[in-house]
C-alpha positions, 0 to 999 in steps of 0.5 A: 488540539485533536479534532473529534474524528482524530480523538475517535480514531485514537480511542478505537486504536486503544480499544481494538487490535489487529483487523478489527482496528483497521476496519473500525478505522476505515468505517470511522473515516468514511463517516466523516468523508461520506458527505464529500462527493466523488469527483467527476471522472473518478470511480472513487472519492477517497482512499478510504472508500477504495479500501472498504470496497476492495481491500482484503485481509492478509492473515498470518499463516506459515509459508510452505517449504516451497514458498519459504525456499523461493523467498529466502533465496532473495538477496538481503531479505533481512536487511532492506532499509527501514521506512522504505516499504514502497520501494522495498516491496515494489523492487521485490515484486519486479525481481521475483515472479512469484511475489505480488505487490500489495498496498493498504494499511497495517498495524503493529504493536509499535504503531497503534493506529492503522498506518499506510504500508506496502508489503509482498505476498506469495500465494496470499501470505505476507512477506514484509521485509520492511517492518522487521521491528515488529518481528525481532529484526527479521523479515516477516515470512507468512506468520506474524505477531497476534497484535499485527494485521495487514489489509490491502489490495494487490497491484500488478507488476506491470503497473510498477514497471510503468510507474518506474519508467515514467517517474524514475522512482517508487511512489505509493499507488493509493496516495497522491499523486498516483491515486489520481490516476488509479481511481479513474476506473473501477479496480479489478484485482485480476487486471494486469494493468492498474494505471490508465493508458494516458498515465505516462504521457500525462505524467511526463507532460506535467513534469515538463511543465513543472520544470518550465515553471521552476526555470522561469521562477529562477 
């Protein structure tokens, strides 16, 4: 049986659409989470708090000819694997200097409630190679259907490179376990680095400890 806040969120999703849906979703979650104190040594206590403070809307707007050419020259733009938004978008950002990696929440007509998602932006305009289901099988390039919305924060390409070098794979920055590092200091959208200096050493040490425990267990 759904809890009271799950029921409230589902009702909001039914009664609202697009950006209003996302904002109401976050505000409702915050009502439930506001009694939970922010851990010592952290700037944010939850993803909800972080997005309410720093998230911004990425509205539907057409790419100009220069932006469109820059994006359409990319390989396999309309055939990226589904359900791999973090990998797809991080790969795109590291492979094209004009693209920014963005992470947050999005809504589509096939997913009524706001859903954790990652996409790219070029001059603040959406480039989404993963949610092609919402656009007739084609990547979203600037404009998208009216019942969709994107709300998130840009994360630097340098941070993606650091993440990949340390972990060997893509992770969501705003979810566990990476948000443990992301939320230690106040977020600056203009920063070239969004992971703390100690991230690589701490991650590798934790990985070694995990391997040691597994080896001992078997």
